[in-house]
C-alpha positions as CSV (number, residue, x, y, z in Angstrom):
1,L,-17.1,-76.7,-66.4
2,Q,-15.1,-77.2,-69.6
3,V,-17.6,-75.1,-71.5
4,R,-17.3,-72.3,-69.0
5,N,-13.6,-72.4,-69.1
6,G,-13.5,-72.5,-72.9
7,E,-11.7,-75.8,-72.9
8,P,-12.3,-78.3,-75.8
9,Q,-14.5,-81.3,-75.1
10,N,-13.7,-84.6,-76.5
11,L,-16.4,-87.1,-77.3
12,V,-15.6,-90.6,-78.2
13,F,-18.3,-92.9,-80.0
14,T,-18.5,-95.8,-82.1
15,V,-20.6,-96.3,-85.1
16,P,-21.0,-99.8,-86.2
17,V,-20.4,-100.1,-90.0
18,T,-20.0,-103.0,-92.3
19,S,-18.3,-102.9,-95.6
20,Q,-21.6,-103.2,-97.4
21,Q,-22.8,-100.0,-95.6
22,L,-19.6,-98.0,-96.1
23,T,-20.1,-94.9,-98.2
24,H,-17.5,-92.3,-99.2
25,N,-18.7,-89.6,-96.8
26,Y,-20.7,-89.6,-93.6
27,Q,-22.2,-86.6,-91.9
28,I,-22.2,-86.0,-88.1
29,R,-24.8,-83.9,-86.7
30,V,-24.2,-82.5,-83.3
31,A,-27.4,-81.1,-81.6
32,N,-27.8,-79.5,-78.2
33,D,-30.6,-80.9,-76.2
34,R,-30.7,-78.0,-73.6
35,F,-30.4,-74.7,-75.7
36,V,-32.0,-73.5,-78.9
37,V,-29.0,-73.2,-81.2
38,D,-28.2,-74.3,-84.7
39,D,-27.0,-77.8,-85.1
40,S,-23.5,-78.5,-86.3
41,I,-23.0,-80.9,-89.2
42,I,-19.5,-82.3,-89.8
43,A,-18.6,-84.1,-93.0
44,V,-16.3,-87.1,-92.3
45,S,-14.5,-88.8,-95.4
46,M,-14.2,-92.5,-95.4
47,H,-12.1,-92.6,-98.5
48,N,-9.0,-94.1,-96.9
49,C,-10.9,-96.0,-94.1
50,V,-9.8,-99.5,-93.4
51,L,-12.2,-101.8,-91.6
52,P,-11.2,-104.6,-89.3
53,S,-11.9,-108.1,-90.5
54,S,-15.5,-109.0,-90.1
55,H,-14.7,-112.7,-89.5
56,R,-14.6,-113.2,-85.8
57,P,-14.1,-116.9,-85.0
58,H,-16.1,-118.3,-82.1
59,T,-14.7,-120.5,-79.3
60,D,-16.3,-123.9,-79.0
61,L,-17.8,-124.6,-75.7
62,L,-15.7,-127.3,-73.9
63,D,-17.1,-130.3,-72.1
64,L,-16.0,-129.1,-68.6
65,D,-17.4,-130.0,-65.3
66,P,-19.2,-127.0,-63.8
67,L,-17.0,-125.0,-61.3
68,P,-18.6,-124.6,-57.9
69,V,-18.7,-120.9,-56.6
70,T,-16.4,-122.2,-53.7
71,V,-13.5,-121.9,-56.1
72,L,-13.6,-118.1,-55.3
73,K,-12.3,-119.0,-51.8
74,N,-13.9,-115.8,-50.6
75,K,-17.1,-116.1,-48.5
76,M,-18.2,-112.6,-49.4
77,F,-17.8,-113.2,-53.2
78,E,-19.4,-116.7,-53.0
79,S,-22.5,-115.2,-51.1
80,V,-23.2,-112.9,-54.1
81,Y,-24.3,-115.9,-56.1
82,N,-27.8,-117.5,-55.5
83,F,-26.4,-120.8,-57.2
84,Q,-23.8,-123.4,-56.3
85,Y,-22.2,-124.0,-59.7
86,F,-21.2,-121.6,-62.5
87,N,-22.8,-122.2,-65.9
88,P,-20.9,-123.7,-68.8
89,I,-19.9,-120.4,-70.2
90,Q,-18.7,-118.9,-66.9
91,T,-16.8,-122.1,-66.2
92,Q,-15.0,-122.0,-69.5
93,V,-14.0,-118.4,-69.2
94,C,-12.9,-118.8,-65.5
95,D,-11.6,-122.4,-65.7
96,S,-7.9,-121.6,-66.3
97,Q,-7.8,-119.0,-63.5
98,F,-9.9,-120.9,-61.0
99,T,-8.2,-124.3,-61.7
100,I,-5.0,-122.7,-60.5
101,C,-6.9,-121.7,-57.2
102,K,-8.8,-125.0,-56.9
103,D,-5.7,-127.1,-56.0
104,S,-4.1,-124.7,-53.6
105,D,-5.0,-122.2,-50.8
106,Y,-4.5,-119.3,-53.2
107,S,-7.4,-117.2,-54.0
108,L,-7.6,-115.3,-57.3
109,F,-9.4,-112.4,-55.7
110,N,-7.1,-111.8,-52.7
């Protein structure tokens, strides 16, 4: 519909690049997979490109007791899982939210 109306189309994409792979110029080739037309090639300068730090510290897995799925306090959500306890990673991610709910009648999902 945008093409018919002559409206610009925006395409957002990510290209994983490390500092070792960074060159001064990249070429983006745009090809149409439905019509026989010439490809468009666009040069992109990376001269002033600043990459984020590649150091991404990990979070250690804490020694937590597995959370039961009943902390969801919603039978419909609990029925989605075919296990009784969340795994260690799920437990750690959800521990702070579910611990609040575990000791009260409050449900995180209501």
